[in-house]
C-alpha atoms as one frame of an Amber mdcrd trajectory, in Angstrom:
protein
  22.643  14.705 -26.731  22.923  12.811 -29.966  25.739  14.886 -31.480  27.801
  14.799 -28.272  26.936  11.129 -27.631  25.857  11.840 -24.066  23.230  10.195
 -21.934  20.108  12.089 -20.954  21.160  11.917 -17.310  24.531  13.533 -18.051
  22.950  16.323 -20.120  20.431  17.105 -17.370  23.143  17.081 -14.690  25.382
  19.396 -16.746  22.493  21.790 -17.371  21.606  21.862 -13.658  25.214  22.460
 -12.646  25.554  25.283 -15.168  22.308  26.902 -14.043  23.136  26.640 -10.332
  26.793  27.653 -10.569  27.571  31.136  -9.243  28.185  33.538 -12.109  29.843
  36.939 -12.146  27.171  38.330 -14.435  23.936  36.478 -15.022  23.278  35.816
 -18.692  19.551  35.470 -18.261  17.293  37.077 -15.745  13.557  36.685 -15.362
  11.415  38.894 -13.192   7.797  37.776 -13.071   5.230  40.525 -13.466   3.824
  41.849 -10.208   0.059  42.013  -9.889  -1.343  43.965  -6.980  -4.773  42.626
  -6.144  -7.078  42.592  -3.211  -9.821  40.154  -2.371 -13.329  41.445  -2.511
 -14.823  42.088   0.919 -16.189  38.915   2.458 -13.850  36.508   0.606 -11.610
  34.459   2.856  -8.394  32.845   1.640  -8.625  30.212   4.367 -12.037  29.258
   2.990 -10.508  28.677  -0.444  -7.845  26.463   1.112 -10.477  24.450   3.001
 -12.464  23.999  -0.220  -9.356  22.817  -2.079  -8.579  20.360   0.736 -12.135
  19.006   0.701 -12.096  18.543  -3.071  -8.751  16.762  -2.865 -10.048  14.493
  -0.090 -13.117  13.622  -2.170 -10.946  12.777  -5.165  -8.702  10.524  -3.067
 -11.708   8.710  -1.581 -13.218   8.250  -5.043  -9.991   6.785  -6.409  -9.641
   4.482  -3.399 -13.203   3.167  -3.748 -12.713   2.585  -7.483  -9.519   0.605
  -6.957 -11.132  -1.439  -4.136 -13.801  -2.738  -6.495
């Protein structure tokens, strides 16, 4: 940025355009590792989502009550 005398916005836009432009041969490729897992019997993914929602709701209520004081 400094050497080319460019704004941060221009550098970010150029980087995004370069990364999103179609390329004949990709220069970099990343494949995340695959992990095959199974939940233990009796564990329910929906239950985890409900718990996360409840914890988030509690945090929001706590923040709201603090800011109301």
